[in-house]
N, C-alpha and C positions, 0 to 999 in steps of 0.2 A: 604456538598457542593461539595467536590471533586467527590463523586459518581455521582452526577447529571451531572457534566461535562463529565465524562466517558460515561454515558448513552447517552448524546447528541452527543458525538463523534461517538459512535456506530451507532446511528441513521443516522448521516451524512454519514458514510461509507456505510450503508445499502442502503440509498437512491441513493448514487452515483453508487453502484453496480447494482441496479435495473435500473437506467437510462442507464447505459452501456448495460445492457441486452436488454432493449427496443430498443435503437437506434442500437444496435448490431454492433459487429465487424465482418467484412467480411473475414478477414484474420486469419490464424491459430494462429499467435502470439497473436492476440487480444483475441481469445477464450481461449488461455492458460493463458493470463493475468487475465481474468475473473475467471478462476478456482483458480489461486493463490490468488486472492482477496477474494473469498469465504472462502478458507481454512484459510487464515490469520485472516479473520473476526471472524471465529468460535473460533480461539485461543484467540483473544481479548475478545470475549464474555465470554469465560471460565474464563479469568483473572478478568474481571469486576464483574461478578456474583459470583466469588469464587467457581466455579463448576469444578470438575475434569472431563475433557473430554480427553480421550485417556491417554497416559503416558507422563511424562515430556521429555523422550527421543524423542518422535515424535515431540514435540514442539521445541526441540533444532534443529532438522533438518529443520523444517518449518521456524524457525527464520533465519537460515543461508541461506537456499535456497531462501526463500521469499525475504529477503533483497537484495541478489545478483540479483534476477530477477527484482525487482522493480527499482533498480538503472539502470540496463541495459535497461529495457523497457522504463523507463522515458526518458533517454538520447536519445534512438533510436527514440522514438515518437516525442520528441521535435525537434530533428534534421530534421526529415521529414517535420514537420509543419513550421519551420522557414527557410527552405532551400531557399525560394524565397526572403527573406529579406537580401539584400546585403549591406544595409546601416549600420546595427548594427554589431559591431565587435563580433567575435566568443567568446571572453572571457566574454563579457557582457551577451551573450546568455546562456553560461554555468553557469554563476553566478546566473542568474534568475532561471534556472531550478533546480540548486542545492539548493537554498533557498526555492523554492517551495516544493521540495521533502522533505527537512528537516522539514518544518512546517506542511505539510499535512500527511507525512508518519512517522514522528518521534514518535508521541504518539502511533501509532500502534505497531511499533517495540519495543518501550519501554515496552508496556504492554505484548507483546509476550515474550520478554526477561525475564521479571519478572515472567511470568507464567511458563516458561521453566526451569529457573535456580534457582528459590527460592522455 
């Protein structure tokens, strides 16, 4: 049962990456985010399918750099999108993006962590 959930999550991330590719980011940071997304997806794919792709040392770097990048990019993008909303306090905005990042990206980095460090 757990394997099915992982495969569903992999499919969800792949669909999201394809949607981003189709709609396209016009700025350099968006393109860089897409590259990070593809690399982290490959790591999660290796974890879920129990296939050795590259070395664990590479995935350790991917885990750290990808996690830092996703946190930075998520907060940056969120602040750009809700900048016009003056009614909602900043603390509530940050809480919403924090919870969203944890629930959507948490399983990804859980899998990459296990793939790199175990």
